[in-house]
N, C-alpha and C positions, 0 to 999 in steps of 0.2 A: 295060770298067767305067768308068763316068764318075763322077766325083766331083762332088757338088753343092756349090755354094758356100754358105758360112754365111749365114744371113738377115741382111739389113741392119738397122741399128738402127730404122728407121722401121717395120719389119714386126713388131717385138717388142711384146708387151703391156706396158703400164706396170707399174712395180714395185708389188707388193702385189695385183695383179689376176691371178687364175688364168688359165690359157690359155683359149681360146675355148670349150671344152667345159664350163666351170664357171660360166657366166653366171647360171644359175639360183640358185646359192649367193649370188652378189653381190646379187641382187634380194631374196632372203629376208633377208639381213643388213641391207639398207637399210630394209626394211619393219619389221623388229624395232626398229631404232634410232628410226624415226619413231613407232612405238607407245609406246616407253619415254618419248620426249620428250613425247608427247601426255598420258600419264598424269601425268608430273611437272608439266606446265603446268596440268592440270586440278586437281591438289591444291593448287598454290600460288595459284591464282586463287580459291580458296574454293568450289570446287564440291563441297561435301559432300552435295549432294542438296537437295531442297526443304526449306524451313524448316518445322518441325512447327508445327501450330496451337497457340496458347497454351492452357495448362491452364485449365479453367473454375474460377472462384472459387466456393467453397462458399456456398450461400445462407444469409443471416442468419436465424436462428430468432427470430422476433418474438413467440413465444408467451410468456405470463406465467410468471415464475419461481415455483415452488412454495416456500412458506416453512412447510411443515407441521412441519419439524423444529425450527424456532425456538421456544424456550421463553421468549422475552422478552415480558412482558405489555405490552399497549398502554397508553400513558398515559391518564389519565381525560380525557374531553372538556372543553374549556375552557368557562368560564361565559359568556364573551362570544363572539359570532360573529367569525370571522376577517375581516379586511378583504378586499375583492375584489382578488386579486392579478393578475387578468387570466388569460385562457385560456392553458393550457400552462405556467404558472409554478408552481413548488413553494414552499410556505411552510413553514419549519421553526419549530416552537414552542420557545422558550427556556424551560426549566422554572424558571429564576431570573428571567425577564424582567419580570413584573409589579412595578411599584413598590410597590403596596399588596397585601399578601398577605391573603387572606380565608379560607384553609384552616384546619382545626382538627387538632390532634394526636390520633392514634388511640392506643389502649392499647399497641399494639406500638411505636409511635414513642416514647411516654413511657417504656416499659421500656428502650429502647435509649439514651435520653438519661440515665436513671438509671445505666445501666451505664457510660457515659462519665464521669459524675460520680465514680464509684468509681475509675475509672482515673486521673482527675485528681488524686486524693489522692497518687499517686506523686510528682507535682511538689512537693507540700507536704512529703512525707517526705524528699525530697532536700534541700530548703531547710532543714529542721530540723537537718540535720547541720552547717550553717553557723551557724545561730542557733536555739538551743533555746527561746527566748522568742517566736518568731514565731507570730502568729495573726492572724486577721481574716476578711474576707469578700470574695469576688470575684463579680461579677455579669456574666453573658454574655448577649448578644443573638444567638441562633442562627437563621439563616434556612435553612429546608429547602425545596427546590424541589418542584414537583408530582410529580416522579418519585423523590423521596427523596434527591436530590443535596444535599450540603452547599454552599449558595451563599455563606454568610458566617458567621463566628463572631467577634464583636467584644466586647472588654471594655468594659462601660458604667460599672462602678464597681469600685474596688479600695482598701480601707482597710488593707492589710497593711503599707504603708510601703516595699515593694519591688515591682518590676515582674516579677521573674523567675518567680514562681509564676503570676501572671495570664497572662503570655505563654505559659508552658508549657501551661497549661490550655486557652487558646484554640487552640494548635497541635494539641492532642489532638483537639479537635472538628473543626478544619479538615482534619486528615489522615484522618478517617473517610471511607471510600469512599462510603458511602450509608447512609441510614436507611430504614425503612419509609415509604412515601409518606404524606403527610398527607391528610386527607379534603377533597376539593373542589379546592383550589388550593394554592399554596405557603403555608407557615406560618412565622410569626416567633414565637419562644419566648424568654421570659426564663428564664435558668437561674441561680438564686442558689446559691452554694456556700460553706459555712462551713468554715474551716480552724482547728480548735482542737486543740491537742496532746492526745493520749490519746483522741480521738473519731474 
């Protein structure tokens, strides 16, 4: 019976490496490590795949807008032709623009002016509480635009001795949103108002 000598250190496999019959496991382990390293490198380098094409922009609808539900009446045509503004430019008409107004008051407009005159007597009633002898006349010049807008309401005369009533009356007309439009163009109206106690 012979005793074999132990293997020399040079014949032994390195530490961590299985004996010679397990080399296939080492190869599989190395391949897996390389595969994991490749996936990590792919993700960190921004390889999320091809860039998707940009989304198409919706086409602009250039068809005219329908205004069938608008109940706003169109302003009356101007007496004078508009100056040539050039091709493609838009001209807006100012209802208070003409320096000289040639329109005339309609019955509806005169009714609304008379209603505001009645409202103006509140200014006088408040002033009577301060001075029971207060009386006089105030005359206004009211400019109504071609669309019924109150363009101006100015006191042209006042013989009451105080300005409070006249100022209050002018403010009542100025604060009116609009009147029925005059016929033809803007209109300027003289509005005389008498303030006498008991009337």
